[in-house]
PDB file of N, CA, C, O and CB in Angstrom:
ATOM      1  N   UNK A   1      32.635  89.462   4.910  1.00  0.00           N
ATOM      2  CA  UNK A   1      31.482  89.378   4.987  1.00  0.00           C
ATOM      3  C   UNK A   1      32.336  89.827   6.662  1.00  0.00           C
ATOM      4  O   UNK A   1      32.752  90.807   7.280  1.00  0.00           O
ATOM      5  CB  UNK A   1      30.467  87.923   4.386  1.00  0.00           C
ATOM      6  N   UNK A   2      32.198  88.272   6.782  1.00  0.00           N
ATOM      7  CA  UNK A   2      32.961  88.180   8.282  1.00  0.00           C
ATOM      8  C   UNK A   2      33.709  88.794   8.248  1.00  0.00           C
ATOM      9  O   UNK A   2      33.160  89.663   8.926  1.00  0.00           O
ATOM     10  CB  UNK A   2      33.525  87.127   8.838  1.00  0.00           C
ATOM     11  N   UNK A   3      34.979  89.352   7.953  1.00  0.00           N
ATOM     12  CA  UNK A   3      35.991  90.121   8.234  1.00  0.00           C
ATOM     13  C   UNK A   3      35.468  91.450   8.547  1.00  0.00           C
ATOM     14  O   UNK A   3      35.875  91.984   9.579  1.00  0.00           O
ATOM     15  CB  UNK A   3      36.926  90.109   7.206  1.00  0.00           C
ATOM     16  N   UNK A   4      34.658  92.038   7.836  1.00  0.00           N
ATOM     17  CA  UNK A   4      34.091  93.194   7.820  1.00  0.00           C
ATOM     18  C   UNK A   4      33.413  93.567   8.935  1.00  0.00           C
ATOM     19  O   UNK A   4      33.257  94.737   9.284  1.00  0.00           O
ATOM     20  CB  UNK A   4      33.381  93.275   6.875  1.00  0.00           C
ATOM     21  N   UNK A   5      32.969  92.526   9.555  1.00  0.00           N
ATOM     22  CA  UNK A   5      32.158  92.737  10.725  1.00  0.00           C
ATOM     23  C   UNK A   5      33.094  92.688  12.023  1.00  0.00           C
ATOM     24  O   UNK A   5      32.705  93.254  13.044  1.00  0.00           O
ATOM     25  CB  UNK A   5      30.998  91.632  10.780  1.00  0.00           C
ATOM     26  N   UNK A   6      34.339  92.010  11.998  1.00  0.00           N
ATOM     27  CA  UNK A   6      35.305  92.377  12.858  1.00  0.00           C
ATOM     28  C   UNK A   6      35.790  93.409  13.321  1.00  0.00           C
ATOM     29  O   UNK A   6      36.076  93.651  14.494  1.00  0.00           O
ATOM     30  CB  UNK A   6      36.009  92.045  12.619  1.00  0.00           C
ATOM     31  N   UNK A   7      35.947  94.346  11.995  1.00  0.00           N
ATOM     32  CA  UNK A   7      36.585  95.338  11.966  1.00  0.00           C
ATOM     33  C   UNK A   7      35.601  96.912  12.309  1.00  0.00           C
ATOM     34  O   UNK A   7      35.992  98.077  12.243  1.00  0.00           O
ATOM     35  CB  UNK A   7      37.256  95.163  10.610  1.00  0.00           C
ATOM     36  N   UNK A   8      34.157  96.341  12.698  1.00  0.00           N
ATOM     37  CA  UNK A   8      33.696  97.361  12.961  1.00  0.00           C
ATOM     38  C   UNK A   8      32.797  96.848  14.535  1.00  0.00           C
ATOM     39  O   UNK A   8      32.920  95.739  15.056  1.00  0.00           O
ATOM     40  CB  UNK A   8      32.906  97.933  11.587  1.00  0.00           C
ATOM     41  N   UNK A   9      32.144  97.686  14.922  1.00  0.00           N
ATOM     42  CA  UNK A   9      31.249  97.173  16.220  1.00  0.00           C
ATOM     43  C   UNK A   9      29.982  96.491  15.965  1.00  0.00           C
ATOM     44  O   UNK A   9      29.313  95.932  16.834  1.00  0.00           O
ATOM     45  CB  UNK A   9      30.834  98.341  17.119  1.00  0.00           C
ATOM     46  N   UNK A  10      29.607  96.590  14.367  1.00  0.00           N
ATOM     47  CA  UNK A  10      28.780  96.188  14.140  1.00  0.00           C
ATOM     48  C   UNK A  10      27.651  94.919  14.811  1.00  0.00           C
ATOM     49  O   UNK A  10      28.386  94.020  15.220  1.00  0.00           O
ATOM     50  CB  UNK A  10      29.246  96.172  13.300  1.00  0.00           C
ATOM     51  N   UNK A  11      26.263  94.562  15.046  1.00  0.00           N
ATOM     52  CA  UNK A  11      25.883  93.752  15.382  1.00  0.00           C
ATOM     53  C   UNK A  11      26.038  92.653  14.798  1.00  0.00           C
ATOM     54  O   UNK A  11      26.699  92.798  13.770  1.00  0.00           O
ATOM     55  CB  UNK A  11      25.093  93.985  15.572  1.00  0.00           C
ATOM     56  N   UNK A  12      25.563  91.073  15.092  1.00  0.00           N
ATOM     57  CA  UNK A  12      26.106  90.110  14.203  1.00  0.00           C
ATOM     58  C   UNK A  12      25.364  88.892  14.886  1.00  0.00           C
ATOM     59  O   UNK A  12      25.496  88.445  16.025  1.00  0.00           O
ATOM     60  CB  UNK A  12      27.829  90.052  14.130  1.00  0.00           C
ATOM     61  N   UNK A  13      24.514  88.475  13.809  1.00  0.00           N
ATOM     62  CA  UNK A  13      23.915  87.581  14.511  1.00  0.00           C
ATOM     63  C   UNK A  13      23.835  86.088  15.457  1.00  0.00           C
ATOM     64  O   UNK A  13      24.544  86.061  16.463  1.00  0.00           O
ATOM     65  CB  UNK A  13      23.498  87.584  13.919  1.00  0.00           C
ATOM     66  N   UNK A  14      23.243  85.237  15.236  1.00  0.00           N
ATOM     67  CA  UNK A  14      24.218  83.724  15.829  1.00  0.00           C
ATOM     68  C   UNK A  14      24.412  82.842  14.595  1.00  0.00           C
ATOM     69  O   UNK A  14      24.998  81.788  14.845  1.00  0.00           O
ATOM     70  CB  UNK A  14      23.275  82.574  17.163  1.00  0.00           C
ATOM     71  N   UNK A  15      24.109  83.001  13.518  1.00  0.00           N
ATOM     72  CA  UNK A  15      24.644  82.193  12.775  1.00  0.00           C
ATOM     73  C   UNK A  15      26.323  82.829  12.793  1.00  0.00           C
ATOM     74  O   UNK A  15      27.323  82.138  12.990  1.00  0.00           O
ATOM     75  CB  UNK A  15      23.773  82.122  11.355  1.00  0.00           C
ATOM     76  N   UNK A  16      26.298  84.473  12.506  1.00  0.00           N
ATOM     77  CA  UNK A  16      27.662  84.576  12.301  1.00  0.00           C
ATOM     78  C   UNK A  16      28.805  84.349  13.187  1.00  0.00           C
ATOM     79  O   UNK A  16      29.930  84.050  12.786  1.00  0.00           O
ATOM     80  CB  UNK A  16      27.791  85.599  11.955  1.00  0.00           C
ATOM     81  N   UNK A  17      28.283  84.587  15.064  1.00  0.00           N
ATOM     82  CA  UNK A  17      28.434  84.442  16.059  1.00  0.00           C
ATOM     83  C   UNK A  17      29.154  82.810  15.817  1.00  0.00           C
ATOM     84  O   UNK A  17      30.361  82.621  15.669  1.00  0.00           O
ATOM     85  CB  UNK A  17      27.163  84.804  16.837  1.00  0.00           C
ATOM     86  N   UNK A  18      28.216  81.859  15.822  1.00  0.00           N
ATOM     87  CA  UNK A  18      28.577  80.593  15.334  1.00  0.00           C
ATOM     88  C   UNK A  18      29.705  80.185  13.996  1.00  0.00           C
ATOM     89  O   UNK A  18      30.539  79.311  14.232  1.00  0.00           O
ATOM     90  CB  UNK A  18      27.302  80.134  15.035  1.00  0.00           C
ATOM     91  N   UNK A  19      29.692  80.755  12.801  1.00  0.00           N
ATOM     92  CA  UNK A  19      30.890  81.076  12.244  1.00  0.00           C
ATOM     93  C   UNK A  19      31.999  81.312  12.826  1.00  0.00           C
ATOM     94  O   UNK A  19      32.994  80.587  12.861  1.00  0.00           O
ATOM     95  CB  UNK A  19      30.785  81.897  11.654  1.00  0.00           C
ATOM     96  N   UNK A  20      31.826  82.433  13.337  1.00  0.00           N
ATOM     97  CA  UNK A  20      33.227  82.835  13.685  1.00  0.00           C
ATOM     98  C   UNK A  20      33.826  81.604  15.293  1.00  0.00           C
ATOM     99  O   UNK A  20      34.995  81.383  15.609  1.00  0.00           O
ATOM    100  CB  UNK A  20      33.073  84.921  14.158  1.00  0.00           C
ATOM    101  N   UNK A  21      33.102  81.285  15.689  1.00  0.00           N
ATOM    102  CA  UNK A  21      33.901  80.690  16.890  1.00  0.00           C
ATOM    103  C   UNK A  21      33.668  79.369  17.054  1.00  0.00           C
ATOM    104  O   UNK A  21      33.780  78.726  18.098  1.00  0.00           O
ATOM    105  CB  UNK A  21      33.614  81.305  18.181  1.00  0.00           C
ATOM    106  N   UNK A  22      33.303  78.944  15.864  1.00  0.00           N
ATOM    107  CA  UNK A  22      33.429  77.832  14.737  1.00  0.00           C
ATOM    108  C   UNK A  22      32.465  76.431  16.302  1.00  0.00           C
ATOM    109  O   UNK A  22      32.972  75.497  16.923  1.00  0.00           O
ATOM    110  CB  UNK A  22      35.957  77.440  13.978  1.00  0.00           C
ATOM    111  N   UNK A  23      31.392  76.859  16.328  1.00  0.00           N
ATOM    112  CA  UNK A  23      30.494  76.325  16.460  1.00  0.00           C
ATOM    113  C   UNK A  23      28.899  76.510  16.684  1.00  0.00           C
ATOM    114  O   UNK A  23      28.464  77.661  16.638  1.00  0.00           O
ATOM    115  CB  UNK A  23      30.930  75.927  17.008  1.00  0.00           C
ATOM    116  N   UNK A  24      28.119  75.570  16.894  1.00  0.00           N
ATOM    117  CA  UNK A  24      26.856  75.922  16.146  1.00  0.00           C
ATOM    118  C   UNK A  24      25.925  77.119  16.290  1.00  0.00           C
ATOM    119  O   UNK A  24      26.145  78.041  17.075  1.00  0.00           O
ATOM    120  CB  UNK A  24      26.092  74.963  16.335  1.00  0.00           C
ATOM    121  N   UNK A  25      24.962  77.052  15.551  1.00  0.00           N
ATOM    122  CA  UNK A  25      23.965  77.674  16.461  1.00  0.00           C
ATOM    123  C   UNK A  25      23.279  77.282  17.826  1.00  0.00           C
ATOM    124  O   UNK A  25      22.939  78.111  18.670  1.00  0.00           O
ATOM    125  CB  UNK A  25      23.066  77.811  15.764  1.00  0.00           C
ATOM    126  N   UNK A  26      23.152  76.217  17.915  1.00  0.00           N
ATOM    127  CA  UNK A  26      22.158  76.034  18.209  1.00  0.00           C
ATOM    128  C   UNK A  26      22.987  75.727  19.969  1.00  0.00           C
ATOM    129  O   UNK A  26      22.623  75.740  21.145  1.00  0.00           O
ATOM    130  CB  UNK A  26      21.282  74.935  17.158  1.00  0.00           C
ATOM    131  N   UNK A  27      24.268  75.472  19.180  1.00  0.00           N
ATOM    132  CA  UNK A  27      25.534  75.567  21.230  1.00  0.00           C
ATOM    133  C   UNK A  27      25.129  76.874  21.334  1.00  0.00           C
ATOM    134  O   UNK A  27      25.118  77.008  22.558  1.00  0.00           O
ATOM    135  CB  UNK A  27      28.029  75.475  21.353  1.00  0.00           C
ATOM    136  N   UNK A  28      24.704  78.189  20.760  1.00  0.00           N
ATOM    137  CA  UNK A  28      24.708  79.418  21.237  1.00  0.00           C
ATOM    138  C   UNK A  28      23.111  80.063  22.050  1.00  0.00           C
ATOM    139  O   UNK A  28      22.928  81.048  22.765  1.00  0.00           O
ATOM    140  CB  UNK A  28      25.171  80.213  19.924  1.00  0.00           C
ATOM    141  N   UNK A  29      22.225  79.067  21.575  1.00  0.00           N
ATOM    142  CA  UNK A  29      20.975  79.152  21.709  1.00  0.00           C
ATOM    143  C   UNK A  29      21.079  78.543  23.432  1.00  0.00           C
ATOM    144  O   UNK A  29      20.878  79.249  24.419  1.00  0.00           O
ATOM    145  CB  UNK A  29      20.075  78.267  20.415  1.00  0.00           C
ATOM    146  N   UNK A  30      21.358  77.408  23.448  1.00  0.00           N
ATOM    147  CA  UNK A  30      21.505  76.492  24.915  1.00  0.00           C
ATOM    148  C   UNK A  30      22.377  77.674  26.048  1.00  0.00           C
ATOM    149  O   UNK A  30      21.850  78.129  27.063  1.00  0.00           O
ATOM    150  CB  UNK A  30      22.732  74.686  24.569  1.00  0.00           C
ATOM    151  N   UNK A  31      23.673  77.977  25.619  1.00  0.00           N
ATOM    152  CA  UNK A  31      24.454  79.507  25.844  1.00  0.00           C
ATOM    153  C   UNK A  31      23.391  80.249  26.531  1.00  0.00           C
ATOM    154  O   UNK A  31      23.291  80.137  27.753  1.00  0.00           O
ATOM    155  CB  UNK A  31      24.957  80.427  24.315  1.00  0.00           C
ATOM    156  N   UNK A  32      22.426  81.147  25.733  1.00  0.00           N
ATOM    157  CA  UNK A  32      21.624  82.088  25.833  1.00  0.00           C
ATOM    158  C   UNK A  32      20.831  81.712  27.181  1.00  0.00           C
ATOM    159  O   UNK A  32      20.711  82.581  28.045  1.00  0.00           O
ATOM    160  CB  UNK A  32      20.836  82.240  24.550  1.00  0.00           C
ATOM    161  N   UNK A  33      20.273  80.391  27.378  1.00  0.00           N
ATOM    162  CA  UNK A  33      19.458  80.245  28.414  1.00  0.00           C
ATOM    163  C   UNK A  33      20.270  79.778  29.566  1.00  0.00           C
ATOM    164  O   UNK A  33      19.820  80.075  30.672  1.00  0.00           O
ATOM    165  CB  UNK A  33      18.373  79.376  28.089  1.00  0.00           C
ATOM    166  N   UNK A  34      21.465  79.054  29.521  1.00  0.00           N
ATOM    167  CA  UNK A  34      22.423  79.506  30.780  1.00  0.00           C
ATOM    168  C   UNK A  34      22.564  80.801  30.997  1.00  0.00           C
ATOM    169  O   UNK A  34      22.675  81.164  32.168  1.00  0.00           O
ATOM    170  CB  UNK A  34      23.784  79.081  30.693  1.00  0.00           C
ATOM    171  N   UNK A  35      22.577  81.259  30.502  1.00  0.00           N
ATOM    172  CA  UNK A  35      23.148  82.709  30.810  1.00  0.00           C
ATOM    173  C   UNK A  35      25.099  82.760  31.140  1.00  0.00           C
ATOM    174  O   UNK A  35      26.026  82.050  30.750  1.00  0.00           O
ATOM    175  CB  UNK A  35      22.147  83.264  32.438  1.00  0.00           C
ATOM    176  N   UNK A  36      25.028  83.780  31.890  1.00  0.00           N
ATOM    177  CA  UNK A  36      26.527  84.262  32.573  1.00  0.00           C
ATOM    178  C   UNK A  36      27.044  83.268  33.526  1.00  0.00           C
ATOM    179  O   UNK A  36      26.362  83.030  34.523  1.00  0.00           O
ATOM    180  CB  UNK A  36      26.436  85.700  33.459  1.00  0.00           C
ATOM    181  N   UNK A  37      28.238  82.617  33.336  1.00  0.00           N
ATOM    182  CA  UNK A  37      28.983  82.886  32.169  1.00  0.00           C
ATOM    183  C   UNK A  37      29.112  81.993  31.101  1.00  0.00           C
ATOM    184  O   UNK A  37      30.272  81.662  30.857  1.00  0.00           O
ATOM    185  CB  UNK A  37      30.112  83.146  32.492  1.00  0.00           C
ATOM    186  N   UNK A  38      28.156  81.473  30.337  1.00  0.00           N
ATOM    187  CA  UNK A  38      28.721  80.424  29.441  1.00  0.00           C
ATOM    188  C   UNK A  38      28.073  81.464  27.888  1.00  0.00           C
ATOM    189  O   UNK A  38      28.179  81.114  26.712  1.00  0.00           O
ATOM    190  CB  UNK A  38      27.899  78.416  29.826  1.00  0.00           C
ATOM    191  N   UNK A  39      27.526  82.561  28.331  1.00  0.00           N
ATOM    192  CA  UNK A  39      26.978  83.507  26.817  1.00  0.00           C
ATOM    193  C   UNK A  39      27.277  84.863  26.950  1.00  0.00           C
ATOM    194  O   UNK A  39      26.730  85.483  27.863  1.00  0.00           O
ATOM    195  CB  UNK A  39      25.233  83.532  26.483  1.00  0.00           C
ATOM    196  N   UNK A  40      28.206  85.545  26.048  1.00  0.00           N
ATOM    197  CA  UNK A  40      28.070  87.147  26.407  1.00  0.00           C
ATOM    198  C   UNK A  40      26.801  87.572  26.689  1.00  0.00           C
ATOM    199  O   UNK A  40      25.850  86.904  27.096  1.00  0.00           O
ATOM    200  CB  UNK A  40      28.504  88.069  25.307  1.00  0.00           C
ATOM    201  N   UNK A  41      26.889  89.171  26.349  1.00  0.00           N
ATOM    202  CA  UNK A  41      25.390  89.710  26.425  1.00  0.00           C
ATOM    203  C   UNK A  41      24.646  89.297  24.956  1.00  0.00           C
ATOM    204  O   UNK A  41      25.182  88.620  24.078  1.00  0.00           O
ATOM    205  CB  UNK A  41      25.386  91.558  26.668  1.00  0.00           C
ATOM    206  N   UNK A  42      23.650  89.713  24.918  1.00  0.00           N
ATOM    207  CA  UNK A  42      22.806  89.331  23.495  1.00  0.00           C
ATOM    208  C   UNK A  42      22.069  90.424  23.884  1.00  0.00           C
ATOM    209  O   UNK A  42      21.893  90.850  25.026  1.00  0.00           O
ATOM    210  CB  UNK A  42      21.905  87.721  23.178  1.00  0.00           C
ATOM    211  N   UNK A  43      21.604  90.890  22.714  1.00  0.00           N
ATOM    212  CA  UNK A  43      20.204  91.879  22.746  1.00  0.00           C
ATOM    213  C   UNK A  43      19.073  91.272  21.955  1.00  0.00           C
ATOM    214  O   UNK A  43      19.442  90.420  21.146  1.00  0.00           O
ATOM    215  CB  UNK A  43      20.464  93.437  22.046  1.00  0.00           C
ATOM    216  N   UNK A  44      17.196  91.628  22.027  1.00  0.00           N
ATOM    217  CA  UNK A  44      16.765  90.446  22.073  1.00  0.00           C
ATOM    218  C   UNK A  44      16.510  91.900  20.888  1.00  0.00           C
ATOM    219  O   UNK A  44      16.948  92.915  21.428  1.00  0.00           O
ATOM    220  CB  UNK A  44      15.881  89.293  23.280  1.00  0.00           C
ATOM    221  N   UNK A  45      15.983  92.167  19.602  1.00  0.00           N
ATOM    222  CA  UNK A  45      15.148  92.963  19.205  1.00  0.00           C
ATOM    223  C   UNK A  45      14.553  92.278  18.359  1.00  0.00           C
ATOM    224  O   UNK A  45      14.967  91.533  17.471  1.00  0.00           O
ATOM    225  CB  UNK A  45      15.546  94.059  18.829  1.00  0.00           C
ATOM    226  N   UNK A  46      13.417  92.613  18.726  1.00  0.00           N
ATOM    227  CA  UNK A  46      11.682  91.270  18.793  1.00  0.00           C
ATOM    228  C   UNK A  46      12.075  90.120  18.508  1.00  0.00           C
ATOM    229  O   UNK A  46      12.631  89.725  19.533  1.00  0.00           O
ATOM    230  CB  UNK A  46      10.216  91.402  17.515  1.00  0.00           C
ATOM    231  N   UNK A  47      12.131  89.320  17.729  1.00  0.00           N
ATOM    232  CA  UNK A  47      11.916  88.091  17.367  1.00  0.00           C
ATOM    233  C   UNK A  47      13.527  87.907  17.396  1.00  0.00           C
ATOM    234  O   UNK A  47      13.834  86.943  18.096  1.00  0.00           O
ATOM    235  CB  UNK A  47      10.983  87.828  15.970  1.00  0.00           C
ATOM    236  N   UNK A  48      14.605  88.556  16.839  1.00  0.00           N
ATOM    237  CA  UNK A  48      15.559  88.245  16.532  1.00  0.00           C
ATOM    238  C   UNK A  48      16.674  88.974  17.737  1.00  0.00           C
ATOM    239  O   UNK A  48      16.689  90.082  18.271  1.00  0.00           O
ATOM    240  CB  UNK A  48      15.587  88.545  15.100  1.00  0.00           C
ATOM    241  N   UNK A  49      17.505  87.835  17.844  1.00  0.00           N
ATOM    242  CA  UNK A  49      18.935  87.843  18.801  1.00  0.00           C
ATOM    243  C   UNK A  49      20.402  88.189  18.356  1.00  0.00           C
ATOM    244  O   UNK A  49      21.191  87.445  17.773  1.00  0.00           O
ATOM    245  CB  UNK A  49      19.149  86.472  19.304  1.00  0.00           C
ATOM    246  N   UNK A  50      20.628  89.782  18.857  1.00  0.00           N
ATOM    247  CA  UNK A  50      21.834  90.163  18.200  1.00  0.00           C
ATOM    248  C   UNK A  50      23.192  90.034  18.695  1.00  0.00           C
ATOM    249  O   UNK A  50      23.022  90.002  19.913  1.00  0.00           O
ATOM    250  CB  UNK A  50      21.724  91.317  17.953  1.00  0.00           C
ATOM    251  N   UNK A  51      24.108  89.965  18.537  1.00  0.00           N
ATOM    252  CA  UNK A  51      25.252  90.060  19.736  1.00  0.00           C
ATOM    253  C   UNK A  51      26.619  92.090  19.325  1.00  0.00           C
ATOM    254  O   UNK A  51      26.922  92.788  18.358  1.00  0.00           O
ATOM    255  CB  UNK A  51      26.603  87.787  19.362  1.00  0.00           C
ATOM    256  N   UNK A  52      26.796  92.061  20.305  1.00  0.00           N
ATOM    257  CA  UNK A  52      27.929  93.153  19.391  1.00  0.00           C
ATOM    258  C   UNK A  52      29.274  92.756  19.674  1.00  0.00           C
ATOM    259  O   UNK A  52      29.763  92.676  20.801  1.00  0.00           O
ATOM    260  CB  UNK A  52      27.878  94.890  19.837  1.00  0.00           C
ATOM    261  N   UNK A  53      29.937  92.472  18.413  1.00  0.00           N
ATOM    262  CA  UNK A  53      31.088  91.910  18.742  1.00  0.00           C
ATOM    263  C   UNK A  53      32.245  92.800  20.139  1.00  0.00           C
ATOM    264  O   UNK A  53      33.007  92.294  20.963  1.00  0.00           O
ATOM    265  CB  UNK A  53      31.744  91.825  17.197  1.00  0.00           C
ATOM    266  N   UNK A  54      32.062  93.551  19.996  1.00  0.00           N
ATOM    267  CA  UNK A  54      33.149  94.186  21.039  1.00  0.00           C
ATOM    268  C   UNK A  54      32.715  93.054  22.612  1.00  0.00           C
ATOM    269  O   UNK A  54      33.423  92.608  23.515  1.00  0.00           O
ATOM    270  CB  UNK A  54      32.730  96.419  21.337  1.00  0.00           C
ATOM    271  N   UNK A  55      31.298  92.944  22.320  1.00  0.00           N
ATOM    272  CA  UNK A  55      31.173  92.473  24.235  1.00  0.00           C
ATOM    273  C   UNK A  55      31.067  90.706  23.645  1.00  0.00           C
ATOM    274  O   UNK A  55      30.327  89.962  24.287  1.00  0.00           O
ATOM    275  CB  UNK A  55      29.026  93.322  25.543  1.00  0.00           C
ATOM    276  N   UNK A  56      31.695  90.239  22.648  1.00  0.00           N
ATOM    277  CA  UNK A  56      31.792  89.243  22.302  1.00  0.00           C
ATOM    278  C   UNK A  56      33.250  88.747  22.009  1.00  0.00           C
ATOM    279  O   UNK A  56      33.530  87.574  21.759  1.00  0.00           O
ATOM    280  CB  UNK A  56      30.990  89.222  21.445  1.00  0.00           C
ATOM    281  N   UNK A  57      34.135  89.774  22.072  1.00  0.00           N
ATOM    282  CA  UNK A  57      35.528  89.796  22.050  1.00  0.00           C
ATOM    283  C   UNK A  57      35.628  89.793  23.821  1.00  0.00           C
ATOM    284  O   UNK A  57      36.646  89.336  24.341  1.00  0.00           O
ATOM    285  CB  UNK A  57      36.243  91.248  21.085  1.00  0.00           C
ATOM    286  N   UNK A  58      34.770  90.204  24.473  1.00  0.00           N
ATOM    287  CA  UNK A  58      35.634  90.675  25.893  1.00  0.00           C
ATOM    288  C   UNK A  58      34.843  89.134  26.497  1.00  0.00           C
ATOM    289  O   UNK A  58      35.602  88.459  27.193  1.00  0.00           O
ATOM    290  CB  UNK A  58      35.111  92.734  26.932  1.00  0.00           C
ATOM    291  N   UNK A  59      33.495  88.578  26.301  1.00  0.00           N
ATOM    292  CA  UNK A  59      33.462  87.414  27.154  1.00  0.00           C
ATOM    293  C   UNK A  59      34.860  86.559  26.672  1.00  0.00           C
ATOM    294  O   UNK A  59      35.664  86.034  27.441  1.00  0.00           O
ATOM    295  CB  UNK A  59      31.936  86.528  26.935  1.00  0.00           C
ATOM    296  N   UNK A  60      34.922  86.568  25.177  1.00  0.00           N
ATOM    297  CA  UNK A  60      35.924  85.123  24.831  1.00  0.00           C
ATOM    298  C   UNK A  60      37.275  85.444  25.676  1.00  0.00           C
ATOM    299  O   UNK A  60      37.951  84.479  26.032  1.00  0.00           O
ATOM    300  CB  UNK A  60      36.409  84.893  22.853  1.00  0.00           C
ATOM    301  N   UNK A  61      37.789  87.040  26.085  1.00  0.00           N
ATOM    302  CA  UNK A  61      39.232  87.333  26.925  1.00  0.00           C
ATOM    303  C   UNK A  61      38.628  86.332  28.626  1.00  0.00           C
ATOM    304  O   UNK A  61      39.316  85.521  29.246  1.00  0.00           O
ATOM    305  CB  UNK A  61      39.599  89.767  27.220  1.00  0.00           C
ATOM    306  N   UNK A  62      37.579  86.658  28.877  1.00  0.00           N
ATOM    307  CA  UNK A  62      37.114  85.808  30.167  1.00  0.00           C
ATOM    308  C   UNK A  62      37.323  84.630  30.313  1.00  0.00           C
ATOM    309  O   UNK A  62      37.392  83.891  31.295  1.00  0.00           O
ATOM    310  CB  UNK A  62      35.923  85.766  30.398  1.00  0.00           C
ATOM    311  N   UNK A  63      37.444  84.469  28.976  1.00  0.00           N
ATOM    312  CA  UNK A  63      37.308  82.339  28.727  1.00  0.00           C
ATOM    313  C   UNK A  63      38.908  82.165  28.904  1.00  0.00           C
ATOM    314  O   UNK A  63      39.150  81.325  29.771  1.00  0.00           O
ATOM    315  CB  UNK A  63      36.611  81.441  26.488  1.00  0.00           C
ATOM    316  N   UNK A  64      39.927  82.662  28.390  1.00  0.00           N
ATOM    317  CA  UNK A  64      41.317  82.412  28.026  1.00  0.00           C
ATOM    318  C   UNK A  64      41.368  81.584  29.515  1.00  0.00           C
ATOM    319  O   UNK A  64      41.019  81.687  30.691  1.00  0.00           O
ATOM    320  CB  UNK A  64      42.472  83.936  27.678  1.00  0.00           C
ATOM    321  N   UNK A  65      42.040  80.720  28.601  1.00  0.00           N
ATOM    322  CA  UNK A  65      43.150  79.624  29.999  1.00  0.00           C
ATOM    323  C   UNK A  65      44.301  79.825  30.068  1.00  0.00           C
ATOM    324  O   UNK A  65      44.757  80.789  29.452  1.00  0.00           O
ATOM    325  CB  UNK A  65      43.367  78.000  29.892  1.00  0.00           C
ATOM    326  N   UNK A  66      45.089  79.054  30.776  1.00  0.00           N
ATOM    327  CA  UNK A  66      46.441  78.963  30.460  1.00  0.00           C
ATOM    328  C   UNK A  66      46.939  77.279  30.677  1.00  0.00           C
ATOM    329  O   UNK A  66      47.993  76.831  30.225  1.00  0.00           O
ATOM    330  CB  UNK A  66      47.261  80.085  31.463  1.00  0.00           C
ATOM    331  N   UNK A  67      45.824  76.402  31.550  1.00  0.00           N
ATOM    332  CA  UNK A  67      45.842  74.969  31.829  1.00  0.00           C
ATOM    333  C   UNK A  67      44.463  74.417  31.699  1.00  0.00           C
ATOM    334  O   UNK A  67      43.547  75.047  32.229  1.00  0.00           O
ATOM    335  CB  UNK A  67      46.401  74.675  33.214  1.00  0.00           C
ATOM    336  N   UNK A  68      44.226  73.380  31.094  1.00  0.00           N
ATOM    337  CA  UNK A  68      43.171  72.761  31.918  1.00  0.00           C
ATOM    338  C   UNK A  68      42.619  72.389  32.530  1.00  0.00           C
ATOM    339  O   UNK A  68      41.455  72.016  32.385  1.00  0.00           O
ATOM    340  CB  UNK A  68      42.913  72.500  32.027  1.00  0.00           C
ATOM    341  N   UNK A  69      43.667  72.350  33.964  1.00  0.00           N
ATOM    342  CA  UNK A  69      42.975  72.531  35.383  1.00  0.00           C
ATOM    343  C   UNK A  69      42.527  73.056  36.208  1.00  0.00           C
ATOM    344  O   UNK A  69      42.012  72.683  37.261  1.00  0.00           O
ATOM    345  CB  UNK A  69      43.171  72.387  35.908  1.00  0.00           C
ATOM    346  N   UNK A  70      42.814  74.588  35.480  1.00  0.00           N
ATOM    347  CA  UNK A  70      42.085  75.896  35.595  1.00  0.00           C
ATOM    348  C   UNK A  70      40.317  75.684  35.415  1.00  0.00           C
ATOM    349  O   UNK A  70      39.648  75.145  34.533  1.00  0.00           O
ATOM    350  CB  UNK A  70      42.750  76.948  34.319  1.00  0.00           C
ATOM    351  N   UNK A  71      39.962  76.362  36.657  1.00  0.00           N
ATOM    352  CA  UNK A  71      38.018  76.222  36.706  1.00  0.00           C
ATOM    353  C   UNK A  71      37.770  76.899  35.666  1.00  0.00           C
ATOM    354  O   UNK A  71      38.535  77.713  35.149  1.00  0.00           O
ATOM    355  CB  UNK A  71      36.983  76.962  38.083  1.00  0.00           C
ATOM    356  N   UNK A  72      36.739  76.617  35.315  1.00  0.00           N
ATOM    357  CA  UNK A  72      36.118  77.123  33.689  1.00  0.00           C
ATOM    358  C   UNK A  72      35.413  78.834  34.308  1.00  0.00           C
ATOM    359  O   UNK A  72      34.857  79.595  33.516  1.00  0.00           O
ATOM    360  CB  UNK A  72      34.343  75.593  32.841  1.00  0.00           C
TER     361      UNK A  72
END
């Protein structure tokens, strides 16, 4: 299922995002509260939160660093 999501631009939920990034769902809730640059863009669909995988990939690219001394 997760691999299929990565091959398409379907919406993923917070649980799937947490699994794909090896983090917790609570971490993503906190990041949403903090906003940019702590979290990729997300969609509110009623009470649900969804992420476009392409937005997550783009956000991850902005987080890439070459050294631990680089600013986050």
